[in-house]
MOPAC internal coordinates of N, CA, C and O (Angstrom, degrees):
PM7 1SCF
backbone

  N    0.0000 0     0.00 0     0.00 0    0    0    0
  C    1.4432 1     0.00 0     0.00 0    1    0    0
  C    1.5292 1   108.56 1     0.00 0    2    1    0
  O    1.2310 1   121.38 1   -49.82 1    3    2    1
  N    1.3087 1   114.96 1   130.18 1    3    2    1
  C    1.4574 1   117.96 1   176.53 1    5    3    2
  C    1.5307 1   109.53 1   -88.96 1    6    5    3
  O    1.2310 1   120.91 1     0.94 1    7    6    5
  N    1.3180 1   115.86 1  -179.06 1    7    6    5
  C    1.4614 1   120.95 1  -173.12 1    9    7    6
  C    1.5298 1   112.17 1   -63.45 1   10    9    7
  O    1.2310 1   119.36 1   138.69 1   11   10    9
  N    1.3305 1   118.83 1   -41.31 1   11   10    9
  C    1.4760 1   122.81 1  -179.35 1   13   11   10
  C    1.5421 1   110.38 1   -64.88 1   14   13   11
  O    1.2310 1   120.75 1   139.26 1   15   14   13
  N    1.3235 1   116.17 1   -40.74 1   15   14   13
  C    1.4608 1   119.56 1   178.98 1   17   15   14
  C    1.5267 1   111.68 1   -66.18 1   18   17   15
  O    1.2310 1   121.03 1   139.09 1   19   18   17
  N    1.3551 1   115.63 1   -40.91 1   19   18   17
  C    1.4648 1   118.87 1   177.94 1   21   19   18
  C    1.5290 1   110.96 1   -62.90 1   22   21   19
  O    1.2310 1   120.21 1   140.29 1   23   22   21
  N    1.3318 1   117.20 1   -39.71 1   23   22   21
  C    1.4469 1   121.83 1   179.63 1   25   23   22
  C    1.5386 1   110.53 1   -64.69 1   26   25   23
  O    1.2310 1   120.27 1   134.22 1   27   26   25
  N    1.3312 1   117.10 1   -45.78 1   27   26   25
  C    1.4679 1   121.78 1   178.92 1   29   27   26
  C    1.5290 1   110.03 1   -64.58 1   30   29   27
  O    1.2310 1   120.54 1   139.47 1   31   30   29
  N    1.3182 1   116.56 1   -40.53 1   31   30   29
  C    1.4608 1   121.56 1   178.74 1   33   31   30
  C    1.5284 1   110.77 1   -60.72 1   34   33   31
  O    1.2310 1   120.06 1   136.53 1   35   34   33
  N    1.3148 1   117.48 1   -43.47 1   35   34   33
  C    1.4608 1   122.03 1   178.22 1   37   35   34
  C    1.5271 1   111.72 1   -64.62 1   38   37   35
  O    1.2310 1   120.30 1   139.45 1   39   38   37
  N    1.3355 1   117.04 1   -40.55 1   39   38   37
  C    1.4655 1   120.00 1   178.96 1   41   39   38
  C    1.5375 1   111.10 1   -65.74 1   42   41   39
  O    1.2310 1   120.51 1   136.44 1   43   42   41
  N    1.3050 1   116.63 1   -43.56 1   43   42   41
  C    1.4713 1   120.32 1  -179.78 1   45   43   42
  C    1.5227 1   110.21 1   -61.19 1   46   45   43
  O    1.2310 1   120.20 1   134.47 1   47   46   45
  N    1.3349 1   117.23 1   -45.53 1   47   46   45
  C    1.4688 1   119.37 1   179.16 1   49   47   46
  C    1.5274 1   111.59 1   -66.07 1   50   49   47
  O    1.2310 1   119.79 1   146.41 1   51   50   49
  N    1.3158 1   118.01 1   -33.59 1   51   50   49
  C    1.4594 1   121.22 1   176.59 1   53   51   50
  C    1.5277 1   111.33 1   -65.21 1   54   53   51
  O    1.2310 1   120.32 1   137.05 1   55   54   53
  N    1.3226 1   117.00 1   -42.95 1   55   54   53
  C    1.4684 1   120.84 1   177.64 1   57   55   54
  C    1.5317 1   110.27 1   -64.56 1   58   57   55
  O    1.2310 1   120.34 1   135.92 1   59   58   57
  N    1.3321 1   116.96 1   -44.08 1   59   58   57
  C    1.4674 1   120.30 1   178.26 1   61   59   58
  C    1.5270 1   111.09 1   -62.64 1   62   61   59
  O    1.2310 1   120.49 1   144.12 1   63   62   61
  N    1.3126 1   116.67 1   -35.88 1   63   62   61
  C    1.4615 1   121.01 1   178.59 1   65   63   62
  C    1.5251 1   111.38 1   -62.20 1   66   65   63
  O    1.2310 1   119.70 1   147.01 1   67   66   65
  N    1.3098 1   118.17 1   -32.99 1   67   66   65
  C    1.4628 1   122.27 1   178.90 1   69   67   66
  C    1.5317 1   112.91 1   -86.68 1   70   69   67
  O    1.2310 1   119.84 1   144.58 1   71   70   69
  N    1.3220 1   117.91 1   -35.42 1   71   70   69
  C    1.4647 1   121.72 1  -172.98 1   73   71   70
  C    1.5326 1   112.38 1   -80.87 1   74   73   71
  O    1.2310 1   119.56 1   140.46 1   75   74   73
  N    1.3149 1   118.44 1   -39.54 1   75   74   73
  C    1.4778 1   120.75 1  -176.25 1   77   75   74
  C    1.5287 1   112.43 1   -60.21 1   78   77   75
  O    1.2310 1   117.93 1   135.05 1   79   78   77
  N    1.3344 1   121.55 1   -44.95 1   79   78   77
  C    1.4664 1   119.02 1   176.41 1   81   79   78
  C    1.5308 1   113.23 1   -62.01 1   82   81   79
  O    1.2310 1   119.92 1   146.14 1   83   82   81
  N    1.3335 1   117.76 1   -33.86 1   83   82   81
  C    1.4617 1   120.24 1   176.78 1   85   83   82
  C    1.5307 1   111.05 1   -64.60 1   86   85   83
  O    1.2310 1   120.10 1   136.70 1   87   86   85
  N    1.3191 1   117.41 1   -43.30 1   87   86   85
  C    1.4653 1   120.92 1   177.21 1   89   87   86
  C    1.5294 1   111.26 1   -64.06 1   90   89   87
  O    1.2310 1   120.18 1   140.19 1   91   90   89
  N    1.3165 1   117.27 1   -39.81 1   91   90   89
  C    1.4685 1   119.99 1   178.50 1   93   91   90
  C    1.5223 1   110.97 1   -64.54 1   94   93   91
  O    1.2310 1   120.00 1   137.60 1   95   94   93
  N    1.3319 1   117.60 1   -42.40 1   95   94   93
  C    1.4603 1   121.10 1   177.94 1   97   95   94
  C    1.5217 1   110.69 1   -63.40 1   98   97   95
  O    1.2310 1   120.01 1   137.43 1   99   98   97
  N    1.3216 1   117.59 1   -42.57 1   99   98   97
  C    1.4587 1   122.26 1   178.86 1  101   99   98
  C    1.5222 1   110.97 1   -64.48 1  102  101   99
  O    1.2310 1   119.39 1   140.73 1  103  102  101
  N    1.3141 1   118.78 1   -39.27 1  103  102  101
  C    1.4663 1   122.15 1  -178.73 1  105  103  102
  C    1.5236 1   112.33 1   -71.26 1  106  105  103
  O    1.2310 1   119.44 1   151.67 1  107  106  105
  N    1.3171 1   118.68 1   -28.33 1  107  106  105
  C    1.4553 1   121.90 1  -177.32 1  109  107  106
  C    1.5260 1   113.86 1   -89.67 1  110  109  107
  O    1.2310 1   119.55 1   170.91 1  111  110  109
  N    1.3189 1   118.47 1    -9.09 1  111  110  109
  C    1.4671 1   119.77 1   177.77 1  113  111  110
  C    1.5208 1   109.15 1   -75.95 1  114  113  111
  O    1.2310 1   119.61 1   -38.44 1  115  114  113
  N    1.3339 1   118.34 1   141.56 1  115  114  113
  C    1.4628 1   120.40 1  -178.03 1  117  115  114
  C    1.5241 1   111.25 1   -67.00 1  118  117  115
  O    1.2310 1   121.47 1   -37.94 1  119  118  117
  N    1.3261 1   114.80 1   142.06 1  119  118  117
  C    1.4555 1   120.81 1  -179.35 1  121  119  118
  C    1.5249 1   110.20 1   -78.49 1  122  121  119
  O    1.2310 1   120.35 1   138.73 1  123  122  121
  N    1.3481 1   116.94 1   -41.27 1  123  122  121
  C    1.4553 1   122.01 1  -179.91 1  125  123  122
  C    1.5221 1   107.95 1  -101.28 1  126  125  123
  O    1.2310 1   119.63 1   -53.70 1  127  126  125
  N    1.3337 1   118.32 1   126.30 1  127  126  125
  C    1.4553 1   118.96 1   177.13 1  129  127  126
  C    1.5212 1   110.83 1   -64.50 1  130  129  127
  O    1.2310 1   120.56 1   -37.73 1  131  130  129
  N    1.3148 1   116.54 1   142.27 1  131  130  129
  C    1.4619 1   121.70 1  -175.17 1  133  131  130
  C    1.5217 1   112.03 1   -65.98 1  134  133  131
  O    1.2310 1   119.66 1   150.82 1  135  134  133
  N    1.3235 1   118.25 1   -29.18 1  135  134  133
  C    1.4558 1   119.24 1  -177.84 1  137  135  134
  C    1.5268 1   113.35 1   -77.34 1  138  137  135
  O    1.2310 1   119.87 1   168.54 1  139  138  137
  N    1.3500 1   117.85 1   -11.46 1  139  138  137
  C    1.4572 1   119.82 1  -179.92 1  141  139  138
  C    1.5288 1   112.40 1   -84.82 1  142  141  139
  O    1.2310 1   119.79 1   166.62 1  143  142  141
  N    1.3237 1   118.01 1   -13.38 1  143  142  141
  C    1.4578 1   121.05 1   179.40 1  145  143  142
  C    1.5222 1   110.60 1   -81.04 1  146  145  143
  O    1.2310 1   121.00 1   -40.13 1  147  146  145
  N    1.3025 1   115.68 1   139.87 1  147  146  145
  C    1.4598 1   119.39 1   176.38 1  149  147  146
  C    1.5177 1   108.71 1   -81.33 1  150  149  147
  O    1.2310 1   119.59 1   -29.13 1  151  150  149
  N    1.3166 1   118.39 1   150.87 1  151  150  149
  C    1.4618 1   119.36 1  -179.79 1  153  151  150
  C    1.5313 1   110.38 1   -65.96 1  154  153  151
  O    1.2310 1   120.14 1   -38.07 1  155  154  153
  N    1.3222 1   117.34 1   141.93 1  155  154  153
  C    1.4579 1   119.73 1  -177.48 1  157  155  154
  C    1.5187 1   111.98 1   -77.17 1  158  157  155
  O    1.2310 1   121.56 1   -22.04 1  159  158  157
  N    1.3217 1   114.62 1   157.96 1  159  158  157
  C    1.4517 1   121.59 1   170.65 1  161  159  158
  C    1.5204 1   105.75 1   -91.70 1  162  161  159
  O    1.2310 1   120.36 1   -59.86 1  163  162  161
  N    1.3193 1   116.91 1   120.14 1  163  162  161
  C    1.4561 1   120.88 1  -176.37 1  165  163  162
  C    1.5157 1   109.91 1  -104.08 1  166  165  163
  O    1.2310 1   121.06 1   -39.20 1  167  166  165
  N    1.2967 1   115.58 1   140.80 1  167  166  165
  C    1.4493 1   121.33 1   177.00 1  169  167  166
  C    1.5165 1   107.63 1  -154.02 1  170  169  167
  O    1.2310 1   120.78 1   -13.26 1  171  170  169
  N    1.3142 1   116.12 1   166.74 1  171  170  169
  C    1.4541 1   121.07 1   175.67 1  173  171  170
  C    1.5120 1   108.70 1  -128.77 1  174  173  171
  O    1.2310 1   121.15 1   -49.51 1  175  174  173
  N    1.3237 1   115.40 1   130.49 1  175  174  173
  C    1.4507 1   121.91 1   177.71 1  177  175  174
  C    1.5178 1   107.52 1   -91.74 1  178  177  175
  O    1.2310 1   120.06 1   -55.82 1  179  178  177
  N    1.3098 1   117.49 1   124.18 1  179  178  177
  C    1.4590 1   121.01 1   178.12 1  181  179  178
  C    1.5132 1   108.58 1   -97.18 1  182  181  179
  O    1.2310 1   120.97 1   -64.91 1  183  182  181
  N    1.3184 1   115.74 1   115.09 1  183  182  181
  C    1.4539 1   121.57 1   178.14 1  185  183  182
  C    1.5283 1   106.44 1  -123.63 1  186  185  183
  O    1.2310 1   120.62 1   -84.35 1  187  186  185
  N    1.3175 1   116.42 1    95.65 1  187  186  185
  C    1.4505 1   119.85 1  -174.40 1  189  187  186
  C    1.5073 1   109.23 1    69.47 1  190  189  187
  O    1.2310 1   120.42 1    58.84 1  191  190  189
  N    1.3125 1   116.80 1  -121.16 1  191  190  189
  C    1.4551 1   121.14 1  -179.35 1  193  191  190
  C    1.5247 1   112.41 1   -96.21 1  194  193  191
  O    1.2310 1   120.23 1   173.25 1  195  194  193
  N    1.3160 1   117.17 1    -6.75 1  195  194  193
  C    1.4581 1   118.27 1  -176.57 1  197  195  194
  C    1.5177 1   111.13 1  -100.19 1  198  197  195
  O    1.2310 1   121.16 1   -28.37 1  199  198  197
  N    1.3136 1   115.40 1   151.63 1  199  198  197
  C    1.4544 1   121.99 1   177.43 1  201  199  198
  C    1.5241 1   108.44 1  -118.89 1  202  201  199
  O    1.2310 1   121.02 1   -47.09 1  203  202  201
  N    1.3290 1   115.65 1   132.91 1  203  202  201
  C    1.4527 1   121.41 1  -179.32 1  205  203  202
  C    1.5222 1   107.77 1  -109.96 1  206  205  203
  O    1.2310 1   119.32 1   -65.88 1  207  206  205
  N    1.3353 1   118.90 1   114.12 1  207  206  205
  C    1.4625 1   118.70 1   176.95 1  209  207  206
  C    1.5244 1   110.55 1   -72.22 1  210  209  207
  O    1.2310 1   120.50 1   -46.36 1  211  210  209
  N    1.3245 1   116.65 1   133.64 1  211  210  209
  C    1.4548 1   122.83 1   179.72 1  213  211  210
  C    1.5217 1   108.28 1  -121.03 1  214  213  211
  O    1.2310 1   120.53 1   -51.38 1  215  214  213
  N    1.3141 1   116.60 1   128.62 1  215  214  213
  C    1.4575 1   121.72 1   176.92 1  217  215  214
  C    1.5172 1   107.81 1  -119.69 1  218  217  215
  O    1.2310 1   120.20 1   -52.75 1  219  218  217
  N    1.3155 1   117.22 1   127.25 1  219  218  217
  C    1.4504 1   121.79 1   176.83 1  221  219  218
  C    1.5164 1   108.04 1  -116.15 1  222  221  219
  O    1.2310 1   120.53 1   -63.99 1  223  222  221
  N    1.3188 1   116.60 1   116.01 1  223  222  221
  C    1.4597 1   121.89 1   176.25 1  225  223  222
  C    1.5288 1   107.43 1   -99.92 1  226  225  223
  O    1.2310 1   120.80 1   -40.20 1  227  226  225
  N    1.3018 1   116.07 1   139.80 1  227  226  225
  C    1.4541 1   120.07 1   179.56 1  229  227  226
  C    1.5189 1   113.08 1   -84.02 1  230  229  227
  O    1.2310 1   119.90 1  -172.32 1  231  230  229
  N    1.3086 1   117.80 1     7.68 1  231  230  229
  C    1.4586 1   120.22 1   176.38 1  233  231  230
  C    1.5271 1   110.09 1   -93.81 1  234  233  231
  O    1.2310 1   120.97 1  -142.07 1  235  234  233
  N    1.3153 1   115.75 1    37.93 1  235  234  233
  C    1.4686 1   125.34 1   174.69 1  237  235  234
  C    1.5297 1   114.12 1    72.53 1  238  237  235
  O    1.2310 1   119.73 1  -153.63 1  239  238  237
  N    1.3276 1   118.12 1    26.37 1  239  238  237
  C    1.4574 1   120.53 1   175.24 1  241  239  238
  C    1.5186 1   110.56 1  -132.34 1  242  241  239
  O    1.2310 1   120.98 1   -39.23 1  243  242  241
  N    1.3093 1   115.73 1   140.77 1  243  242  241
  C    1.4568 1   122.65 1   173.53 1  245  243  242
  C    1.5198 1   106.68 1  -115.73 1  246  245  243
  O    1.2310 1   120.37 1   -59.05 1  247  246  245
  N    1.3337 1   116.90 1   120.95 1  247  246  245
  C    1.4591 1   122.04 1  -178.86 1  249  247  246
  C    1.5245 1   108.98 1  -110.09 1  250  249  247
  O    1.2310 1   120.59 1   -51.01 1  251  250  249
  N    1.3251 1   116.48 1   128.99 1  251  250  249
  C    1.4618 1   121.54 1   175.71 1  253  251  250
  C    1.5199 1   107.19 1  -129.47 1  254  253  251
  O    1.2310 1   120.86 1   -51.96 1  255  254  253
  N    1.3325 1   115.97 1   128.04 1  255  254  253
  C    1.4610 1   120.96 1   178.34 1  257  255  254
  C    1.5203 1   108.88 1  -114.81 1  258  257  255
  O    1.2310 1   120.55 1   -53.53 1  259  258  257
  N    1.3256 1   116.56 1   126.47 1  259  258  257
  C    1.4574 1   122.30 1   179.05 1  261  259  258
  C    1.5242 1   107.19 1  -114.50 1  262  261  259
  O    1.2310 1   120.93 1   -61.67 1  263  262  261
  N    1.3450 1   115.82 1   118.33 1  263  262  261
  C    1.4608 1   120.32 1  -175.13 1  265  263  262
  C    1.5231 1   113.63 1   -96.22 1  266  265  263
  O    1.2310 1   119.92 1   159.68 1  267  266  265
  N    1.3214 1   117.76 1   -20.32 1  267  266  265
  C    1.4646 1   120.38 1   178.30 1  269  267  266
  C    1.5265 1   108.11 1  -135.72 1  270  269  267
  O    1.2310 1   119.53 1   -21.05 1  271  270  269
  N    1.3264 1   118.49 1   158.95 1  271  270  269
  C    1.4664 1   120.96 1  -175.46 1  273  271  270
  C    1.5309 1   112.06 1   -57.90 1  274  273  271
  O    1.2310 1   121.28 1   -36.63 1  275  274  273
  N    1.3180 1   115.16 1   143.37 1  275  274  273
  C    1.4516 1   121.71 1   179.96 1  277  275  274
  C    1.5222 1   110.79 1   -78.59 1  278  277  275
  O    1.2310 1   120.70 1   -28.64 1  279  278  277
  N    1.3440 1   116.26 1   151.36 1  279  278  277
  C    1.4617 1   120.65 1   178.18 1  281  279  278
  C    1.5250 1   110.90 1   -73.69 1  282  281  279
  O    1.2310 1   120.12 1   147.24 1  283  282  281
  N    1.3320 1   117.37 1   -32.76 1  283  282  281
  C    1.4656 1   120.53 1   179.37 1  285  283  282
  C    1.5261 1   109.58 1   -95.58 1  286  285  283
  O    1.2310 1   121.11 1   -35.81 1  287  286  285
  N    1.3174 1   115.48 1   144.19 1  287  286  285
  C    1.4588 1   120.20 1  -176.87 1  289  287  286
  C    1.5244 1   112.35 1   -74.69 1  290  289  287
  O    1.2310 1   120.40 1   148.67 1  291  290  289
  N    1.3089 1   116.85 1   -31.33 1  291  290  289
  C    1.4659 1   120.78 1  -178.23 1  293  291  290
  C    1.5213 1   109.05 1  -131.59 1  294  293  291
  O    1.2310 1   120.52 1   -82.33 1  295  294  293
  N    1.3135 1   116.60 1    97.67 1  295  294  293
  C    1.4565 1   121.55 1   178.84 1  297  295  294
  C    1.5245 1   108.25 1  -102.99 1  298  297  295
  O    1.2310 1   120.77 1   -61.53 1  299  298  297
  N    1.3262 1   116.13 1   118.47 1  299  298  297
  C    1.4519 1   121.42 1   179.89 1  301  299  298
  C    1.5146 1   110.98 1   -96.02 1  302  301  299
  O    1.2310 1   120.84 1   -28.96 1  303  302  301
  N    1.3215 1   115.99 1   151.04 1  303  302  301
  C    1.4573 1   122.55 1   178.41 1  305  303  302
  C    1.5261 1   107.23 1  -110.59 1  306  305  303
  O    1.2310 1   120.92 1   -65.05 1  307  306  305
  N    1.3357 1   115.84 1   114.95 1  307  306  305
  C    1.4565 1   122.19 1   179.68 1  309  307  306
  C    1.5194 1   109.30 1  -109.28 1  310  309  307
  O    1.2310 1   120.48 1   -39.57 1  311  310  309
  N    1.3406 1   116.68 1   140.43 1  311  310  309
  C    1.4629 1   121.91 1  -178.55 1  313  311  310
  C    1.5257 1   108.78 1  -128.97 1  314  313  311
  O    1.2310 1   121.25 1   -44.13 1  315  314  313
  N    1.3383 1   115.21 1   135.87 1  315  314  313
  C    1.4551 1   121.90 1   172.68 1  317  315  314
  C    1.5155 1   107.21 1  -116.69 1  318  317  315
  O    1.2310 1   120.46 1   -58.80 1  319  318  317
  N    1.3311 1   116.72 1   121.20 1  319  318  317
  C    1.4648 1   119.89 1   179.31 1  321  319  318
  C    1.5203 1   109.97 1   -97.58 1  322  321  319
  O    1.2310 1   120.70 1    -6.04 1  323  322  321
  N    1.3247 1   116.26 1   173.96 1  323  322  321
  C    1.4593 1   121.82 1  -176.93 1  325  323  322
  C    1.5232 1   112.38 1   -65.06 1  326  325  323
  O    1.2310 1   119.97 1   145.48 1  327  326  325
  N    1.3198 1   117.67 1   -34.52 1  327  326  325
  C    1.4551 1   120.89 1  -173.04 1  329  327  326
  C    1.5256 1   113.59 1   -95.94 1  330  329  327
  O    1.2310 1   119.25 1   173.10 1  331  330  329
  N    1.3130 1   119.03 1    -6.90 1  331  330  329
  C    1.4586 1   121.94 1  -178.68 1  333  331  330
  C    1.5200 1   110.58 1  -101.82 1  334  333  331
  O    1.2310 1   120.84 1   -26.37 1  335  334  333
  N    1.3286 1   116.00 1   153.63 1  335  334  333
  C    1.4523 1   120.92 1   178.85 1  337  335  334
  C    1.5239 1   111.69 1   -99.23 1  338  337  335
  O    1.2310 1   120.03 1   154.53 1  339  338  337
  N    1.3267 1   117.55 1   -25.47 1  339  338  337
  C    1.4568 1   121.91 1  -179.39 1  341  339  338
  C    1.5205 1   110.36 1  -111.19 1  342  341  339
  O    1.2310 1   121.59 1   -28.95 1  343  342  341
  N    1.3259 1   114.57 1   151.05 1  343  342  341
  C    1.4637 1   119.08 1   175.11 1  345  343  342
  C    1.5226 1   109.11 1   -74.59 1  346  345  343
  O    1.2310 1   121.76 1   -29.27 1  347  346  345
  N    1.3065 1   114.23 1   150.73 1  347  346  345
  C    1.4521 1   120.64 1  -177.51 1  349  347  346
  C    1.5227 1   109.22 1  -120.07 1  350  349  347
  O    1.2310 1   120.02 1   -50.38 1  351  350  349
  N    1.3287 1   117.58 1   129.62 1  351  350  349
  C    1.4636 1   122.41 1   175.71 1  353  351  350
  C    1.5239 1   107.31 1   -77.62 1  354  353  351
  O    1.2310 1   120.54 1   -62.82 1  355  354  353
  N    1.3357 1   116.57 1   117.18 1  355  354  353
  C    1.4663 1   119.66 1  -177.07 1  357  355  354
  C    1.5236 1   112.69 1  -105.79 1  358  357  355
  O    1.2310 1   120.15 1   167.72 1  359  358  357
  N    1.3329 1   117.31 1   -12.28 1  359  358  357
  C    1.4520 1   118.27 1   179.32 1  361  359  358
  C    1.5107 1   112.09 1   173.61 1  362  361  359
  O    1.2310 1   121.49 1     4.09 1  363  362  361
  N    1.3237 1   114.75 1  -175.91 1  363  362  361
  C    1.4541 1   121.67 1  -176.75 1  365  363  362
  C    1.5201 1   109.58 1  -136.79 1  366  365  363
  O    1.2310 1   120.88 1   -39.52 1  367  366  365
  N    1.3379 1   115.92 1   140.48 1  367  366  365
  C    1.4590 1   121.62 1   174.77 1  369  367  366
  C    1.5216 1   107.27 1   -95.97 1  370  369  367
  O    1.2310 1   120.54 1   -57.79 1  371  370  369
  N    1.3187 1   116.57 1   122.21 1  371  370  369
  C    1.4569 1   120.68 1  -173.42 1  373  371  370
  C    1.5211 1   113.74 1  -107.71 1  374  373  371
  O    1.2310 1   119.79 1   172.61 1  375  374  373
  N    1.2998 1   118.01 1    -7.39 1  375  374  373
  C    1.4538 1   120.57 1  -178.76 1  377  375  374
  C    1.5106 1   110.00 1   165.61 1  378  377  375
  O    1.2310 1   120.91 1    22.75 1  379  378  377
  N    1.3238 1   115.86 1  -157.25 1  379  378  377
  C    1.4587 1   119.41 1  -179.86 1  381  379  378
  C    1.5185 1   110.16 1   -71.06 1  382  381  379
  O    1.2310 1   121.42 1   -28.98 1  383  382  381
  N    1.3227 1   114.89 1   151.02 1  383  382  381
  C    1.4561 1   119.56 1   177.92 1  385  383  382
  C    1.5079 1   111.89 1   140.24 1  386  385  383
  O    1.2310 1   121.52 1     4.53 1  387  386  385
  N    1.3088 1   114.70 1  -175.47 1  387  386  385
  C    1.4599 1   122.29 1   179.62 1  389  387  386
  C    1.5216 1   108.13 1  -110.97 1  390  389  387
  O    1.2310 1   120.68 1   -50.91 1  391  390  389
  N    1.3209 1   116.30 1   129.09 1  391  390  389
  C    1.4514 1   122.13 1  -177.35 1  393  391  390
  C    1.5210 1   109.15 1  -118.80 1  394  393  391
  O    1.2310 1   120.25 1   -42.45 1  395  394  393
  N    1.3243 1   117.13 1   137.55 1  395  394  393
  C    1.4568 1   122.92 1   175.40 1  397  395  394
  C    1.5134 1   108.52 1  -128.39 1  398  397  395
  O    1.2310 1   121.06 1   -47.51 1  399  398  397
  N    1.3227 1   115.58 1   132.49 1  399  398  397
  C    1.4551 1   121.38 1  -179.61 1  401  399  398
  C    1.5188 1   108.67 1  -125.78 1  402  401  399
  O    1.2310 1   120.61 1   -41.91 1  403  402  401
  N    1.3272 1   116.44 1   138.09 1  403  402  401
  C    1.4551 1   121.72 1   176.81 1  405  403  402
  C    1.5191 1   109.60 1   -78.96 1  406  405  403
  O    1.2310 1   120.53 1   -42.44 1  407  406  405
  N    1.3199 1   116.60 1   137.56 1  407  406  405
  C    1.4607 1   122.61 1   177.51 1  409  407  406
  C    1.5220 1   108.99 1  -118.45 1  410  409  407
  O    1.2310 1   120.62 1   -46.13 1  411  410  409
  N    1.3310 1   116.43 1   133.87 1  411  410  409
  C    1.4542 1   120.15 1   178.35 1  413  411  410
  C    1.5282 1   111.33 1   -76.48 1  414  413  411
  O    1.2310 1   120.96 1   143.28 1  415  414  413
  N    1.3353 1   115.76 1   -36.72 1  415  414  413
  C    1.4543 1   120.95 1  -176.29 1  417  415  414
  C    1.5181 1   109.11 1  -134.30 1  418  417  415
  O    1.2310 1   121.37 1   -11.74 1  419  418  417
  N    1.3235 1   114.98 1   168.26 1  419  418  417
  C    1.4605 1   120.48 1   177.80 1  421  419  418
  C    1.5306 1   109.09 1   -64.98 1  422  421  419
  O    1.2310 1   119.81 1   -53.11 1  423  422  421
  N    1.3432 1   117.97 1   126.89 1  423  422  421
  C    1.4667 1   119.51 1  -178.12 1  425  423  422
  C    1.5255 1   112.40 1   -76.46 1  426  425  423
  O    1.2310 1   121.23 1   -35.72 1  427  426  425
  N    1.3115 1   115.25 1   144.28 1  427  426  425
  C    1.4606 1   121.60 1   174.33 1  429  427  426
  C    1.5256 1   109.83 1   -95.23 1  430  429  427
  O    1.2310 1   121.18 1   146.27 1  431  430  429
  N    1.3406 1   115.35 1   -33.73 1  431  430  429
  C    1.4553 1   120.36 1  -178.68 1  433  431  430
  C    1.5239 1   109.12 1  -149.91 1  434  433  431
  O    1.2310 1   120.89 1   -39.67 1  435  434  433
  N    1.3294 1   115.91 1   140.33 1  435  434  433
  C    1.4603 1   123.04 1   175.27 1  437  435  434
  C    1.5237 1   107.05 1  -121.18 1  438  437  435
  O    1.2310 1   120.74 1   -52.68 1  439  438  437
  N    1.3385 1   116.20 1   127.32 1  439  438  437
  C    1.4639 1   120.18 1   179.63 1  441  439  438
  C    1.5228 1   110.16 1  -123.87 1  442  441  439
  O    1.2310 1   120.79 1   -40.30 1  443  442  441
  N    1.3360 1   116.09 1   139.70 1  443  442  441
  C    1.4567 1   122.10 1   170.90 1  445  443  442
  C    1.5181 1   107.12 1  -104.78 1  446  445  443
  O    1.2310 1   120.76 1   -54.95 1  447  446  445
  N    1.3348 1   116.15 1   125.05 1  447  446  445
  C    1.4575 1   122.20 1  -172.78 1  449  447  446
  C    1.5217 1   109.10 1  -129.39 1  450  449  447
  O    1.2310 1   120.92 1   -41.11 1  451  450  449
  N    1.3391 1   115.84 1   138.89 1  451  450  449
  C    1.4594 1   121.52 1   171.75 1  453  451  450
  C    1.5221 1   106.88 1   -76.66 1  454  453  451
  O    1.2310 1   120.03 1   -66.65 1  455  454  453
  N    1.3418 1   117.55 1   113.35 1  455  454  453
  C    1.4541 1   121.52 1  -174.41 1  457  455  454
  C    1.5296 1   112.97 1   -74.14 1  458  457  455
  O    1.2310 1   119.54 1   157.05 1  459  458  457
  N    1.3188 1   118.48 1   -22.95 1  459  458  457
  C    1.4575 1   121.22 1  -179.22 1  461  459  458
  C    1.5203 1   110.62 1   -82.39 1  462  461  459
  O    1.2310 1   120.68 1   128.24 1  463  462  461
  N    1.3181 1   116.30 1   -51.76 1  463  462  461
  C    1.4651 1   120.68 1  -178.91 1  465  463  462
  C    1.5272 1   112.44 1   -84.79 1  466  465  463
  O    1.2310 1   120.49 1   169.51 1  467  466  465
  N    1.3210 1   116.67 1   -10.49 1  467  466  465
  C    1.4586 1   124.09 1   179.46 1  469  467  466
  C    1.5252 1   113.00 1    56.47 1  470  469  467
  O    1.2310 1   120.60 1  -137.33 1  471  470  469
  N    1.3285 1   116.46 1    42.67 1  471  470  469
  C    1.4586 1   119.73 1   173.96 1  473  471  470
  C    1.5297 1   109.11 1  -119.82 1  474  473  471
  O    1.2310 1   121.45 1   -26.05 1  475  474  473
  N    1.3150 1   114.84 1   153.95 1  475  474  473
  C    1.4595 1   121.64 1  -176.65 1  477  475  474
  C    1.5188 1   110.20 1   -83.21 1  478  477  475
  O    1.2310 1   120.83 1   -48.11 1  479  478  477
  N    1.3376 1   116.01 1   131.89 1  479  478  477
  C    1.4565 1   120.77 1   178.54 1  481  479  478
  C    1.5249 1   111.27 1   -95.18 1  482  481  479
  O    1.2310 1   120.83 1   140.23 1  483  482  481
  N    1.3453 1   116.02 1   -39.77 1  483  482  481
  C    1.4600 1   119.14 1  -176.66 1  485  483  482
  C    1.5172 1   110.12 1  -162.82 1  486  485  483
  O    1.2310 1   120.75 1   -33.31 1  487  486  485
  N    1.3186 1   116.17 1   146.69 1  487  486  485
  C    1.4616 1   122.50 1   174.23 1  489  487  486
  C    1.5141 1   109.05 1  -128.27 1  490  489  487
  O    1.2310 1   120.98 1   -48.05 1  491  490  489
  N    1.3235 1   115.74 1   131.95 1  491  490  489
  C    1.4515 1   122.81 1   177.14 1  493  491  490
  C    1.5298 1   107.67 1  -116.57 1  494  493  491
  O    1.2310 1   120.40 1   -68.38 1  495  494  493
  N    1.3307 1   116.84 1   111.62 1  495  494  493
  C    1.4601 1   122.57 1   178.98 1  497  495  494
  C    1.5241 1   109.02 1   -88.53 1  498  497  495
  O    1.2310 1   120.59 1   -51.14 1  499  498  497
  N    1.3173 1   116.48 1   128.86 1  499  498  497
  C    1.4578 1   122.27 1   179.32 1  501  499  498
  C    1.5152 1   108.68 1  -114.89 1  502  501  499
  O    1.2310 1   120.66 1   -45.10 1  503  502  501
  N    1.3086 1   116.34 1   134.90 1  503  502  501
  C    1.4786 1   120.12 1  -179.11 1  505  503  502
  C    1.4943 1   110.58 1  -103.67 1  506  505  503
  O    1.2310 1   120.10 1   180.00 1  507  506  505

C-alpha cells in the first residue's frame, strides 16, 4: 500500500466508525410508537390442566402464546367479525410457541376448535 492508499483507507474506516453506530441506533428504534397501540384483551384458555394466554390487539393482529403442548393435535383458530356471517379459519396451532394472525376487521368472537374431532375447545367473546 502506498501513502495515498493508506490515507484513503484511514478515511474510509473513520467514516464507517461514525456511520455504523448511527445505522444500528436507527435499526433498533421501534417502528410503531408504543402509545399508538390499543391495550390488548387478555384471556386464558383452559384446556385440561394447561392454560393458554390469548392476547387480541385491535390493530389487526391476534396473538396467541402456547407455553406447553396442546392436548389436541390440530387446533384451529376461527374468527367471527362484526360484518361477516360465517366464521373464518385464520390459522392452526401446532404446538408450543407464539402465533400471530392478521385480522382484516375487529373480531367479535375468537374460537379454538379441535379440527380432527370437530369439537370446540374455547370461545372468547369480544365486545
